[in-house]
N, C-alpha and C positions, 0 to 999 in steps of 0.2 A: 288349471287352469289358473291360479294363483301365482306358481313359479312361471305359469310362460309369459303371464303379466312381465311379471318383476325381469325378467329378460328384455323383454322390451323395453323397460324403463331404461335398463342399463343400455342398451340400445340407440334410443331417443334423447337422450342425455350427449352420449359422443357425438352423435348428431348436432346437437346445440353447441357442444364446443366446437367440434369442425366451423359451424358454423359463424360462430362467434369471433374467433381468431381470420376467417375471409372477412368479416366486416371490417377490421381493427386495417387489417394488408390492404383493404379497397380505399378506408379513411387515409393511412400515410399516404400511397399511391397519387389520393385526388388532390391531398395539399400542398405533394411538390408537382404535381400540375399547374395547379391555380398557380400557384408563384413562377413560374417559368411562364404563363400566359401574359403577362405582366412584366415583362423580359424581354417579349416578343420583342427584333429587330423591323419587322415588315408586318402590314396586312395580312397576307398571306395567311403566314407563319404566324399570326395570336389566333388566327380564322381557325387553321390546323388544330395548333393548339385544344383551344378552347371544346369544339368537337373534340374531344375527347377526354375532355373535364365531364363536357358532357353523358357520355357512354359511361365516367365510370361515375358519375352521382344517380348515373338509372340502374345501376351497377349495386352501390349502396344502399339504394330504395328496395330494391328486390328481395338480395341478401335479408336486411334488416328485417323485411315484411318476413322474409323461411322463418327467421328467427322469436320470430313474433307466434309466426305457426306454430312453431316447437314448441317452444312451452304452453300453447294450449294442449298439445299433444298430449304430452308430461302429465299436464295436472288432470288429463281427463282420465289417462290412467293410473295418477295415485288416487283419483276418486272411487275409482274399478278397483286398485288392489285393500283398497278401506274396506269398501264393503261387501269383498269377500272374505278380509279378516275377522269384523262383524260375522257375517255369517258363517266362517268355522271355528269360529268363538262360540258361538249360538251353540252348533251342535255339540263341541264337548262338554258345556254347558249340561246339554241335553243325555249327552250319554255320561256326565257322570250322575246328575240325578238320576237315572233310569240302574245305573246300579246302586244307588243309593238304598234306591225303592228295592232292588234286588235281593240288598244286603239285608234290608227291615222286614221281610218277608222269609227269611232264611232265619233269618233270630227268632220271629216269630214262628215257624214251628219246631226251629230247638226246643223251646222252651215250652213249647205243649207239650213237645213228646217226652220232656223231663218232666212239667208239668203230671202227666198222665201217667208218667215209670211212677211218681211219689203218691197218688192218687191211687195205684194201685198196690204199690207198698201196704201205704197205711191199714188199705182194707184189707190186707191179710194179717199184718200184724194185728185189725180189732177180731178177727177171727180166729187166731190161733189162742189154745187155751195152757197150764200153767203144764198142762205135761207135753202136748207139742212144743212150747219156748223150751222148755229142757232139753226135748228129744232132736230141735234143731242147735241149739248153744253143744251138744253133745257131736254132731258132726262138726259142728263150726269146727272145735279145738283138733277134732280128729282129723281134721282137712287141715289144719294149719299146723300139724307134729307129721304130717304123709311124708317117709323121706324114699317116697320111691324115686327112681334116676330118671329126671327124666332124659328119653333116650336125643329127641330131638332138640336142635334149637329153633327149627323155624316149618311152621307149616303151611305150605304153599295153595294158596286156594286159586282155580282157575276153570274157565269154562273151554269146553274138548275144542272147540271150533279153535285155540289161541298155544294148543299142547307142541307147536316147537316153538312160542316164543317163551311161556311159561317155562318150558326145558333149560332155554338159553338164559335163565337168570339165575333158574337152579346152577348151571355150570358156573355161574359168575360167583354168585353163594358159596357153594364146596370148593373153588377152586381158593375163597380167600378164608379155609378151614372152617363153612358151618357145617354144622348134619341138619340133612333140608329132609320132611316130608313131603312125597311128589306123592297121587297114587296111581301113575303108573305103574312106577320102583315097587312101591309095598303093600300093593292088593296084585295079591295073583288070579287066576281064572279059576272063575268057581267059588271065589272066597265070598265074603259079607264087606261089600263098598258099605253097608252102614254101621259095621262092627269096623271095618279098617280105619272109617272116618272117622269115627268115636274114639278110637283106640290112636289115631297119628295126635286128633287135636289133644287130647288127654297127655299125650305123651309129647308132650312140644310149650317152649317158650313164651312164645307168639308166635301169630298168625299175620302171615301178609298177603294181599288179597292184590291179583296182577285183574284189575277195573278195565277191561271193553269195553265194545256195542256188545258182543256177544254173552257179556256175563251180568250186562244190566234186562239181557232178552228175560223179560218177562212170563217168555215160554218155559226157561229152562230152572231145570227143578234144583241143582245140586247145589250149585251158587249160593245161592239162596240160603240153604242148610243149612251148609258150611256157615257160612255169614254170620248168621243167627246160633252157632251150636257156641262160634270163638267167641262174641260177645258176652250169650247168657254165658258162657262160662272165663267169663273176667280176663279175658286174654288182650295182654297188649297185639293192637293189628294197626299192619300197615298197610298202608293202601298204593300200589301202584300202578298211576293210570298211563292210557295205553291206547290215542285215537276217540278221549272223550277230552270235556274239562271240566273244572271240579265243581261246577253247578249242577254240572250232569250226574255227578257221584251223586249229591246234596238231594238231587229230585230222589235218585234211585233212596238212597237211605241218609239220611239226616244224622241219622247217628256215626254209620261212615264218613261219610262230611264231615262232620265234626271232626276227624282227626288228623293231625299232619302227616302229607304223603310225597311222594315223590310221581312223575309226569317225565315220559319217555320226550313227552316233546322238549323237554329241556333239558333232561342229563340223559346217555346211552346206558347199555345195562352195565355195565364196567364199572363208570361213576355208581349208578342209583346201589349198585352191589356194597360199595368202598363207602357210599355214606350207611347200608344199611351196618352192616360190620362195624362201621365207630358209633353208631347208633346202642349197640347192643353188648357194646362193649363196657359201656359205663353202666349196664346196670349188674345186679348180683349173678356169681357164674350160678352155673348148671349142678342141682344139687348130687 
């Protein structure tokens, strides 16, 4: 509506300009006619010229009144534009305030999850005996010195309805030299999904979650299990979002929503693959 009023304002101002020029033109002609009245040689000529002057004076008054009307119309339009501008600014302010509240709520959720994690870790530490602590320390040293070859660069987690799109992403990554673990290619008929996925996560440098409406569907079992295994395994997890907003990912998993990711609404799969390859190239190479 504001744009429409602004276009109308441009039209009304142009109309006022034309009327103002008409006033100037009539005024000039009126001055010339008045001068001719005084120079008339006969009474009939004088009367004829006076009638012309009278007609021009009436035209001048009408045109000046139209200019005044145009000024009123322009003033009313300006009031509407100002009012709409104030309303639009108010809506922007309310939107900004709502976003700030949403951001604060997300921060509270993350803080709560972190506090819960700290409490859980503290409670676990309190229950450890010296023998248990020694055993865990030995295990930690063994993991740190693990010489197992990480066979894959990426573990690709996806929901079954998104298999085609996820396969396209896998193809883009593989075309750029990355080795990708994906359940459809690595787990054969009759083989255990649990064992296959566990081995796939363990032999991959990082995880990519292809997050879609199907992925966050609470009735689906495997996406949540794979995500939990990736996070529990302290893997680097890169969310690739399709058909969702980042706020939706935050609602699905605050730990996943807290991670920097990519969206197909902003990048094509080829661009996403380029960005992932560039990001992983900054990490330590596979063992």
